[in-house]
N, C-alpha and C positions, 0 to 999 in steps of 0.2 A: 385960842385953843382949837376952835373948829377948823381954822385954816390948817393947823398942824395935823389934826385928825384926818382931814381930807387928803393931805399929802401922804400920810401913811396908808390910807385905803387905796390910793392910787399906786403906791409902791407894791401893794399886795394884789394888784391887778396888772401884772407885767405884760409887756409887749413881746411878741415872738415873730420871727420871720420864717414862713413856710410856704412852699409852692409859689414863690414870687409875691407873697402878700404879707403885710404886717397886720397882726391882730392882737387885741388885748384879751386876756383870759383871767378870770377870777381864780385864785388859788383854791383848789378843792380841800375838803376836810380830810384830815389824816389822824388816826389814833392807832397806836400799836396794839397788838394782841400777843399775849405770851405763848410760848411754844406748847405749853401744856394744853391750852385751850385749842390751839390749831390742830394738835395731834389727837384730840379726844374724839374717838369714833362716834360717840353719842351726839356730837355736834357737827357731824360731817355735812349736814344739809343747811347749817346756819349760814345766812347770807354773808356775815362778816368773816366766818371761817373760810368760805369759798373765795372771798375777795383776798384775804390775807395769803392764801395759798397761791393765788395768781401773782401777788406782789413778790412772794419769795421765789417763785419760778423765774421772775424777771430780774432778780437781784444782780446777776452777772452783768446784764445790760446797764443797770443803774450804776454799778461800781465803775464800769468802763467809761460811762458818760461823765461821771463825777471826776474821774482821773483826767479825762480830756478837758474838763472845765477848770482844772487846777484846784479842786477841792481836796481837803485832807481827810484822813480816816475819821477824825472827830467831826468834821462837817457831814460826812456820810451818816454818822450816828445821829446827828441832829435831824437829818432828813428822815431817817427811819422813825424818829420819835415825834415827828410833827412839830419840830422846834427850830428849823433852819430859818435863816433870814430870807426875805423876799428876793434879794439879789442872788443868794445861793440857789434858791429854787428856780429862778429864771435861768441861771447859767447851766444847771444840769438839764433842765427841760430843753433848752435850745440845743445842747449837745446831743440829746436823744433824737431830736428832730433831724439834726445834721447827720446823724449816724443811720438814718433811714428807718427809725422805729415808729414813725407816725402811722397809726392804723388807717385803713381805707374808710371810705364813707359807708355807713350802715344805717339801719332804721333808728337805732339808739343814738348814733352820733352822725347826723347827716351833713353837718357843715364843718368848716375848718376849726372854729373855736371849740366846738363840742369834741372833735377828734383829738385836739391837743389836750383838753381837760381829761378825756378818757385815758389817754396815754399816761398823763401824770398820775391819775388815780390808780391805774394798773401797775405802776412802778413804785407806789407808796410815797408819792411826792405830794405834800400838802401841809396844812397847819391844823393843830387842834385849837380849841378855844383859848386855853391858857397860853399857848405859844403865840397866838396872834395878840392877845390883850397885853401880855407882858411887853412885847416889842412896841405896841401902840402906846402904852403908858410911858415908856422911856423916851420914845420919839416925840411925844406930845410935850414933854418937859425939857427935852434936850439934856437928859441926865444919863450918866454912866451907871451901870448896874451896881457897882460897888458903893455908890452914894445912897443906895436905898437899903431897906431892911429885908429885901428879897434874898432868897437863896442865891449863892454865887453861881451855881450851875442852872441855866434855864430849864434843863431837863428835870431838875428836882423840885421845881416850884409849880404848885398847882393853884396858887392864890387863895388858899384856905387860911384861916386864922390870921386875917390881915390886921386885927387889932394888936397883935404881938409883933407886927412888922412895920410899925410907924404910921399906920392908918387909923382914922377915926370913923366910926359909923355915923352916918347922917340920915335924916329922914328921907323917905322916898319922895315926899313932896318938896324937899329942898334940893333935889338932884340938879346938877349942872354939868355942862360939858367937861369931860375929863374924869368924871367919877367912875368907879368900878361897881358894877351890879353883879352880885354873887348869889348863885343858887346852890342849895345844899344837894348832896347826892340823894337819889330817890330811895336808896336802900343800902344795906351793908354790902361792901365789896364793889359798889358802883361809884361813878364819878359825878361830880357836880358840873356846873356850867358857869362861865364867866363872860361878861360883856362890858364894853366900854360905852358910856353915855355920850352920845353926840349932841343930843338936845332933849329938853323937856319943855313941852308947850301945851296949850289947850288944844283939844281936838277941833278940827275945822268943821265948818257947817256941813260940807259934803261927807266927811268922816262920820259925824254924828247921825246923819240921815241913814247911812248904811248900818251903823252900829245899833241904832235903836230898832232895827228890824230883827235883831238877834234876841232870842228868848232869854230873859233874865239879865239883860245888859243895858247900860246907859240910862239908868233912871235919874241920874243927877249929873254933876260936873264930871267930865271925862278928860283925863290927861293923857297926852301922847308921849311916849318915851321912844326916842330914836336911838337905836342900839347897834353898835358895830361889833362884829365877832366873826369867828369861823364856826358856823352852825353845823350840827350833826347831819349826816347824809343818809342814814339808814342803809348804808352799804351801796348807795347808788351814786355814780360819779357826777350826775347832773343835778343832784339835790344838795342843798346846803353849801358849805364852804364859806369863803370870805364874802360877806355882804353886809349891807345896812338894812335893818328891819325896823318897822314901827310896831310897837306894842301899845295897847290902850288899857287904861285902868279907870274903872268907874269908882270915883273917890267915895261914894256913899256906901257901896257894897263890898269893895275890895275885889270885884270881879275883873279878870283880865281877858283880853282878846288879842288875836294876831291874825293877820291876813295870810292865808296859806295857799299854796298851789295844790289843788286836789289831784291825786294820782289814781290811775286805774291799777288794778292788781298786777298788771304786767309792767307797771312803772311808767307808762305813758301819761302825759299831762292831759287833764281834762279842762278844768277851769279854776279860777281863783274863788276862794270862799273864806269866810271868817270862821275862826275857831275860838270858842268861848270857854274859859276855864272858871267854873263857879267856885267860890271859896268854900272851904270846909272849916277846919279849926284855924287854919291860916290861909292867906291868899296863896293859891297854887299856880305855878306856871309850868310850862312844858319845855323840855330841853331841845329835842331834835326837830329839825325842819323836815318833816315827813309824816306819814300816816300812822306810824307805830311808836310815837315818842313816849318818854317817861315823864311823870309829874315830879316836880321839885318844889319843896318849900323855899321861901325866900330867906337867905341868910341876911343880906342887907346891902345897903348902898355905902360905899367906902370912898374916902378922900384922904390924901396925905395930911397928916396933922398940921403941917406948916401952912396948909392952904385953907384951913377951916375958918379963919377970921373973915 
């Protein structure tokens, strides 16, 4: 299972050729925003609105690149929705590079991988969490979509209500590679978050030494959950996206922690820090990889019913 999960993560970190070099770039985070929100004058300064307007201004370039890459109209729709395949994402991104749309070096994007990722982000190319996890799940089992209880159209599936789609809920402490870790939406009208379990293990000695410096954490046994997903970006191209993160749980208190990159207000990286989420009525975890994330209660850990024995 872990070998297959590694292979899909590698597919979601495609290689591109630009300026005589071959570079691998993690696919950025992508989530659509409806036209009403984009055109709402009260949200004109919202970072996501500003970003979505950039994406829409670049849409003619994206469509031309998609056509050059041999993608269909349906494929372009999947790109917009954050639900395209890694291979489609690679093809249209390479077409944009070949068409001369790669931005120059800047303070925010000083090197070639960062410039490619910024170009992808500004053209609305990326994956949301459910887009990544659905494809990861199918690839890890070698399954066709129609053999599952998932929605036929990847764009209509958000991995909610999995117990009605052929999955069984399992204990967090029983999680194993290939399980789906689902978080509830933080509020009405908002979205949840989904991750794929790569591993569950005891925290290492070095991890415990760092975690026990954090107030209110690591009083007892600590479990590390290694999780693959496309993490929220807080409307920043170089934050989040496809990656493997480690989250830690204090089994005695239900407290969670994750190692974060601390950001300056201008978006520049400072240093890494641990972020601890103390439990309230339920264990709470945070959705986005960034300084302004939302808290989500845990829906559960899920596994296909045929794999529960």
